[in-house]
PAKOL-914730 format. One record per residue (C-alpha): x, y, z; residue number from 0. Coordinates in Angstrom, 2 decimals. Layout:
BEGIN
ATOM	X	Y	Z	NUM
...
//
This chain:
BEGIN
ATOM	-66.93	33.14	17.06	0
ATOM	-63.17	32.94	17.63	1
ATOM	-63.53	29.99	19.97	2
ATOM	-65.70	28.05	17.49	3
ATOM	-63.27	28.67	14.66	4
ATOM	-60.31	27.44	16.67	5
ATOM	-62.10	24.23	17.65	6
ATOM	-63.04	23.53	14.04	7
ATOM	-59.47	24.04	12.86	8
ATOM	-58.12	21.82	15.65	9
ATOM	-60.53	19.04	14.81	10
ATOM	-59.63	19.25	11.16	11
ATOM	-55.94	19.14	12.03	12
ATOM	-56.39	16.05	14.17	13
ATOM	-58.38	14.34	11.41	14
ATOM	-55.63	15.07	8.88	15
ATOM	-52.93	13.88	11.29	16
ATOM	-54.82	10.61	12.00	17
ATOM	-55.16	9.92	8.28	18
ATOM	-51.49	10.72	7.72	19
ATOM	-50.54	8.09	10.27	20
ATOM	-53.12	5.39	9.56	21
ATOM	-54.41	6.00	6.02	22
ATOM	-51.11	6.19	4.20	23
ATOM	-50.55	2.39	4.03	24
ATOM	-53.91	0.79	4.62	25
ATOM	-53.57	-2.98	5.19	26
ATOM	-55.25	-5.26	2.68	27
ATOM	-57.82	-7.77	3.88	28
ATOM	-58.46	-11.15	2.32	29
ATOM	-61.49	-11.69	0.13	30
ATOM	-64.41	-13.81	1.25	31
ATOM	-63.23	-16.83	-0.73	32
ATOM	-59.52	-16.62	0.20	33
ATOM	-57.79	-19.46	2.04	34
ATOM	-54.84	-19.64	4.44	35
ATOM	-52.43	-22.41	5.40	36
ATOM	-50.28	-22.41	8.55	37
ATOM	-47.18	-24.49	9.29	38
ATOM	-44.44	-24.58	11.95	39
ATOM	-40.85	-25.30	10.89	40
ATOM	-39.82	-27.32	12.83	41
ATOM	-42.88	-28.52	14.69	42
ATOM	-40.70	-29.85	17.57	43
ATOM	-38.10	-27.60	19.19	44
ATOM	-35.23	-29.13	21.16	45
ATOM	-34.73	-27.56	24.62	46
ATOM	-32.12	-29.16	26.94	47
ATOM	-28.98	-28.29	28.83	48
ATOM	-27.07	-27.84	25.62	49
ATOM	-29.87	-25.95	23.86	50
ATOM	-31.49	-23.61	26.48	51
ATOM	-33.37	-21.74	23.73	52
ATOM	-34.85	-22.73	20.40	53
ATOM	-36.93	-21.26	17.63	54
ATOM	-39.56	-22.26	15.09	55
ATOM	-40.67	-20.32	12.02	56
ATOM	-44.44	-19.89	11.83	57
ATOM	-45.47	-19.48	8.19	58
ATOM	-48.97	-18.40	7.16	59
ATOM	-49.67	-18.42	3.41	60
ATOM	-52.68	-16.65	1.94	61
ATOM	-54.17	-17.72	-1.41	62
ATOM	-56.90	-16.27	-3.57	63
ATOM	-59.97	-18.31	-4.52	64
ATOM	-58.03	-19.40	-7.65	65
ATOM	-54.98	-20.54	-5.65	66
ATOM	-52.75	-17.48	-6.36	67
ATOM	-50.50	-16.40	-3.41	68
ATOM	-51.51	-12.92	-2.17	69
ATOM	-49.07	-10.22	-1.04	70
ATOM	-49.79	-7.33	1.30	71
ATOM	-52.30	-9.18	3.46	72
ATOM	-51.88	-8.49	7.18	73
ATOM	-51.79	-11.58	9.41	74
ATOM	-52.01	-11.38	13.22	75
ATOM	-50.15	-14.09	15.18	76
ATOM	-50.81	-15.11	18.78	77
ATOM	-49.53	-17.98	20.89	78
ATOM	-50.30	-19.81	24.13	79
ATOM	-46.64	-19.70	25.18	80
ATOM	-43.15	-18.69	24.17	81
ATOM	-42.41	-15.33	22.52	82
ATOM	-43.39	-14.21	19.04	83
ATOM	-41.00	-11.83	17.26	84
ATOM	-43.98	-9.83	15.94	85
ATOM	-45.04	-9.07	19.51	86
ATOM	-48.56	-10.29	18.63	87
ATOM	-48.64	-7.58	15.96	88
ATOM	-49.43	-7.79	12.30	89
ATOM	-47.11	-9.30	9.64	90
ATOM	-47.75	-8.66	5.95	91
ATOM	-47.49	-11.41	3.36	92
ATOM	-44.65	-11.17	0.88	93
ATOM	-44.73	-11.72	-2.90	94
ATOM	-45.04	-15.48	-2.30	95
ATOM	-48.04	-14.99	-0.06	96
ATOM	-46.08	-15.81	3.11	97
ATOM	-46.33	-13.99	6.44	98
ATOM	-43.55	-15.31	8.68	99
ATOM	-43.24	-14.93	12.45	100
ATOM	-40.65	-16.50	14.76	101
ATOM	-41.61	-18.35	17.95	102
ATOM	-38.85	-18.55	20.60	103
ATOM	-39.03	-21.16	23.33	104
ATOM	-36.95	-21.68	26.47	105
ATOM	-36.95	-23.99	29.49	106
ATOM	-39.93	-22.13	31.03	107
ATOM	-42.14	-22.61	27.97	108
ATOM	-44.96	-25.19	28.14	109
ATOM	-44.50	-28.60	26.53	110
ATOM	-47.09	-27.81	23.86	111
ATOM	-47.80	-24.36	22.40	112
ATOM	-50.65	-23.43	20.09	113
ATOM	-50.00	-20.63	17.58	114
ATOM	-52.95	-18.97	15.89	115
ATOM	-52.91	-16.84	12.72	116
ATOM	-55.85	-14.50	11.95	117
ATOM	-56.60	-12.32	8.94	118
ATOM	-60.16	-11.03	8.80	119
ATOM	-62.35	-14.14	8.60	120
ATOM	-59.37	-16.47	8.05	121
ATOM	-58.12	-18.40	11.09	122
ATOM	-55.64	-21.28	11.32	123
ATOM	-53.82	-22.91	14.26	124
ATOM	-50.70	-25.02	14.53	125
ATOM	-49.02	-26.83	17.44	126
ATOM	-45.36	-26.55	18.39	127
ATOM	-43.95	-29.08	20.84	128
ATOM	-41.02	-28.59	23.16	129
ATOM	-38.88	-31.70	23.38	130
ATOM	-35.72	-32.78	25.19	131
ATOM	-35.14	-35.55	22.65	132
ATOM	-32.82	-34.58	19.80	133
ATOM	-34.62	-33.94	16.53	134
ATOM	-34.42	-36.92	14.20	135
ATOM	-32.44	-36.13	11.07	136
ATOM	-33.03	-38.00	7.84	137
ATOM	-30.35	-40.53	6.82	138
ATOM	-28.13	-39.97	3.82	139
ATOM	-28.25	-42.46	0.94	140
ATOM	-25.14	-43.51	-0.98	141
ATOM	-24.57	-45.96	-3.86	142
ATOM	-21.31	-47.79	-4.64	143
ATOM	-21.26	-49.98	-7.77	144
ATOM	-18.94	-52.85	-8.52	145
ATOM	-17.41	-52.51	-11.12	146
ATOM	-17.42	-48.76	-10.49	147
ATOM	-19.14	-47.28	-13.56	148
ATOM	-19.68	-49.90	-16.28	149
ATOM	-19.76	-53.64	-17.00	150
ATOM	-19.95	-55.89	-20.02	151
ATOM	-23.12	-57.80	-20.90	152
ATOM	-23.46	-61.15	-19.17	153
ATOM	-21.32	-60.15	-16.22	154
ATOM	-22.14	-59.63	-12.53	155
ATOM	-23.06	-56.14	-11.33	156
ATOM	-23.46	-55.27	-7.64	157
ATOM	-24.99	-52.05	-6.25	158
ATOM	-24.11	-51.48	-2.59	159
ATOM	-25.89	-49.09	-0.23	160
ATOM	-23.96	-49.99	2.89	161
ATOM	-22.11	-46.64	2.95	162
ATOM	-25.43	-44.86	3.56	163
ATOM	-25.31	-43.13	6.94	164
ATOM	-27.50	-41.77	9.75	165
ATOM	-25.98	-38.95	11.80	166
ATOM	-28.28	-39.40	14.82	167
ATOM	-26.67	-41.15	17.79	168
ATOM	-28.05	-44.63	18.22	169
ATOM	-30.04	-44.51	15.01	170
ATOM	-29.27	-46.54	11.91	171
ATOM	-30.38	-47.24	8.36	172
ATOM	-33.07	-49.92	8.48	173
ATOM	-34.52	-50.27	4.96	174
ATOM	-33.23	-49.84	1.43	175
ATOM	-35.61	-49.06	-1.44	176
ATOM	-34.03	-49.50	-4.86	177
ATOM	-35.49	-48.48	-8.23	178
ATOM	-33.47	-49.51	-11.30	179
ATOM	-34.69	-48.10	-14.62	180
ATOM	-33.19	-49.30	-17.93	181
ATOM	-32.98	-47.47	-21.24	182
ATOM	-33.38	-50.80	-23.08	183
ATOM	-34.60	-53.48	-20.67	184
ATOM	-33.84	-57.13	-21.31	185
ATOM	-36.72	-59.18	-22.74	186
ATOM	-39.11	-60.42	-20.04	187
ATOM	-37.80	-58.06	-17.34	188
ATOM	-39.96	-55.43	-15.67	189
ATOM	-38.94	-51.81	-16.00	190
ATOM	-38.29	-50.26	-13.59	191
ATOM	-37.04	-53.03	-11.30	192
ATOM	-38.05	-52.27	-7.69	193
ATOM	-36.51	-53.76	-4.53	194
ATOM	-37.49	-53.18	-0.90	195
ATOM	-34.91	-54.76	1.37	196
ATOM	-33.44	-54.70	4.84	197
ATOM	-30.00	-55.59	3.46	198
ATOM	-27.98	-52.99	1.54	199
ATOM	-26.87	-54.93	-1.56	200
ATOM	-28.61	-55.85	-4.80	201
ATOM	-26.95	-57.71	-7.63	202
ATOM	-27.61	-58.73	-11.21	203
ATOM	-26.08	-61.89	-12.68	204
ATOM	-25.80	-60.24	-16.06	205
ATOM	-27.69	-58.21	-18.62	206
ATOM	-28.47	-59.57	-22.09	207
ATOM	-27.94	-56.40	-24.11	208
ATOM	-26.24	-53.03	-23.84	209
ATOM	-28.21	-50.43	-21.90	210
ATOM	-27.99	-47.50	-19.50	211
ATOM	-29.23	-48.04	-15.96	212
ATOM	-30.49	-45.23	-13.74	213
ATOM	-30.20	-46.51	-10.15	214
ATOM	-32.07	-44.68	-7.34	215
ATOM	-31.75	-45.56	-3.67	216
ATOM	-33.98	-44.27	-0.83	217
ATOM	-33.02	-45.33	2.70	218
ATOM	-35.09	-45.04	5.87	219
ATOM	-33.94	-44.94	9.48	220
ATOM	-35.23	-46.95	12.46	221
ATOM	-38.03	-44.41	12.98	222
ATOM	-39.19	-44.52	9.37	223
ATOM	-37.73	-41.14	8.34	224
ATOM	-36.59	-41.37	4.72	225
ATOM	-33.56	-39.89	3.04	226
ATOM	-33.33	-37.84	-0.10	227
ATOM	-32.75	-40.23	-3.02	228
ATOM	-29.24	-41.05	-4.21	229
ATOM	-28.82	-41.69	-7.92	230
ATOM	-26.18	-43.38	-10.07	231
ATOM	-26.09	-43.76	-13.87	232
ATOM	-24.49	-47.06	-14.92	233
ATOM	-23.55	-48.45	-18.35	234
ATOM	-23.82	-52.00	-19.59	235
ATOM	-21.54	-52.29	-22.64	236
ATOM	-21.72	-54.79	-25.47	237
ATOM	-18.01	-55.56	-25.61	238
ATOM	-16.83	-58.77	-24.00	239
ATOM	-13.28	-59.35	-22.80	240
ATOM	-12.94	-62.07	-25.40	241
ATOM	-13.41	-59.38	-28.06	242
ATOM	-10.48	-57.37	-26.74	243
ATOM	-7.70	-57.39	-29.38	244
ATOM	-4.25	-58.19	-28.04	245
ATOM	-1.70	-55.38	-28.15	246
ATOM	1.60	-55.82	-30.01	247
ATOM	4.89	-55.73	-28.12	248
ATOM	7.87	-54.26	-30.00	249
ATOM	11.49	-53.88	-28.90	250
ATOM	13.16	-51.23	-31.02	251
ATOM	16.43	-51.97	-32.90	252
ATOM	18.00	-54.96	-34.54	253
ATOM	16.95	-58.52	-33.70	254
ATOM	20.51	-59.22	-32.52	255
ATOM	22.60	-56.60	-30.73	256
ATOM	26.26	-57.03	-29.79	257
ATOM	28.00	-55.11	-26.98	258
ATOM	31.70	-55.30	-26.06	259
ATOM	33.57	-54.82	-22.83	260
ATOM	36.58	-55.85	-20.83	261
ATOM	36.26	-59.24	-19.13	262
ATOM	34.95	-58.77	-15.59	263
ATOM	33.40	-55.41	-16.34	264
ATOM	29.68	-54.61	-16.64	265
ATOM	27.98	-53.27	-19.76	266
ATOM	24.42	-51.95	-20.14	267
ATOM	21.92	-52.23	-22.97	268
ATOM	19.00	-49.84	-23.37	269
ATOM	15.79	-51.53	-24.42	270
ATOM	12.99	-49.40	-25.92	271
ATOM	9.33	-50.64	-26.03	272
ATOM	7.64	-47.37	-27.01	273
ATOM	6.83	-48.69	-30.48	274
ATOM	4.41	-51.21	-28.92	275
ATOM	0.82	-50.55	-30.00	276
ATOM	-2.79	-51.38	-29.20	277
ATOM	-5.58	-50.65	-31.73	278
ATOM	-8.06	-49.83	-28.94	279
ATOM	-6.04	-47.37	-26.92	280
ATOM	-2.79	-46.71	-25.03	281
ATOM	-0.54	-49.38	-23.57	282
ATOM	-1.18	-49.83	-19.87	283
ATOM	2.04	-51.57	-18.70	284
ATOM	5.38	-52.95	-19.86	285
ATOM	6.86	-56.09	-18.28	286
ATOM	10.54	-56.74	-19.05	287
ATOM	13.02	-59.50	-18.30	288
ATOM	16.73	-59.05	-19.00	289
ATOM	17.53	-62.74	-19.30	290
ATOM	20.38	-62.44	-16.82	291
ATOM	18.49	-63.05	-13.60	292
ATOM	18.55	-59.37	-12.66	293
ATOM	15.69	-56.92	-12.99	294
ATOM	15.55	-54.07	-15.53	295
ATOM	15.96	-50.43	-14.47	296
ATOM	13.39	-47.97	-15.91	297
ATOM	14.87	-44.94	-17.63	298
ATOM	13.52	-41.71	-16.11	299
ATOM	10.79	-43.60	-14.25	300
ATOM	9.13	-44.68	-17.52	301
ATOM	8.97	-48.47	-17.77	302
ATOM	8.55	-48.34	-21.56	303
ATOM	12.34	-47.83	-21.74	304
ATOM	14.72	-49.77	-19.49	305
ATOM	18.39	-50.71	-19.15	306
ATOM	19.74	-54.18	-18.52	307
ATOM	23.24	-54.78	-17.10	308
ATOM	25.43	-57.71	-18.20	309
ATOM	28.83	-58.94	-16.92	310
ATOM	31.47	-59.44	-19.62	311
ATOM	32.95	-62.93	-19.45	312
ATOM	36.10	-64.32	-21.05	313
ATOM	34.03	-65.80	-23.89	314
ATOM	31.03	-64.30	-25.70	315
ATOM	27.64	-64.97	-24.10	316
ATOM	24.15	-64.55	-25.52	317
ATOM	21.18	-63.26	-23.45	318
ATOM	17.53	-63.08	-24.45	319
ATOM	15.61	-60.10	-22.93	320
ATOM	11.83	-60.18	-23.42	321
ATOM	8.92	-57.74	-23.29	322
ATOM	5.20	-58.32	-22.61	323
ATOM	2.78	-55.39	-22.75	324
ATOM	-0.81	-55.09	-21.46	325
ATOM	-3.57	-52.84	-22.80	326
ATOM	-6.11	-50.81	-20.79	327
ATOM	-9.13	-52.87	-21.74	328
ATOM	-12.30	-51.04	-22.76	329
ATOM	-12.69	-47.45	-21.71	330
ATOM	-12.33	-44.95	-20.50	331
ATOM	-12.97	-45.91	-17.79	332
ATOM	-11.68	-49.39	-18.48	333
ATOM	-13.47	-52.60	-17.72	334
ATOM	-11.49	-55.25	-15.88	335
ATOM	-10.37	-57.12	-18.98	336
ATOM	-6.78	-56.23	-19.80	337
ATOM	-5.12	-58.16	-22.59	338
ATOM	-1.47	-59.29	-22.60	339
ATOM	0.63	-59.43	-25.74	340
ATOM	2.69	-62.44	-26.70	341
ATOM	6.30	-62.10	-25.61	342
ATOM	8.80	-60.51	-27.96	343
ATOM	12.56	-60.95	-27.56	344
ATOM	15.94	-59.97	-29.03	345
ATOM	19.39	-61.49	-28.74	346
ATOM	22.06	-59.60	-26.85	347
ATOM	25.59	-60.86	-27.44	348
ATOM	28.11	-59.74	-24.82	349
ATOM	31.62	-60.15	-26.18	350
ATOM	35.06	-59.31	-24.77	351
//
């Protein structure tokens, strides 16, 4: 009787221990109508003298029959070569339904490796290649506009993709795919306007009305690998340079100013143009002449106020300094249509 009791207790203990180890976190299995996808990222691993070892992520994703990613599903990975980080064990799917294993290759790995993922009745395979050719990277698209950000109606606009690049040695950008979409397309023009070209530039002779252009560029390399799209928003404005109102140049002070000095000495006159105005914005530049053949000297680095030097002669002499100002055009940022004022002048009488 004692012996039988001990055996029964031992068997019960072993059964409890087995359940404690294996029954605590029972793996979920996919339903009969579940599906699984399997991808390798990347699918080609570079192995050469510079890269003696490389890796690829093997991603199995499990979905329900309604397409919902499933978490907690155990996926078993196996491979025909290389080393799997799971050690051919099970990997559970995360909240996004992904079970991820890592395949490591080296110089002894075969040229082509098949990786298999299993979960109950679900089975998928994917191929990973070992290559000694550097992996082709996609080119990078770039757009440069001329003028930079806006243009007036009826004027030339150029979009340039020549600064697009390809980082792979010996590779280059081969094709340029442009898509130009307008917020208010000109009559008779398609929208969007699509170009497929082997040269980087597209141009427009001029747009009829004001509009906003959304310019997208996709470039492809010599092997057909495409870039991510580059995008630029560009404005066509209604103002023409002929509509730009001239600024007004003003030299502060009396119309005639007299300065005195000893014959042979030099006297200076300060000329102030800060009262000059433009109804459309700030003054861009001040251009002075002293009327004595010598250049003006800005005061404090600001060309709106300058000094002119004059030599006192034995008899009085009259000089005529002038000022011309230019506005900034339309902006900001400004179009290339500055407007110059008419010249304004005063009389400077230098007397002994």
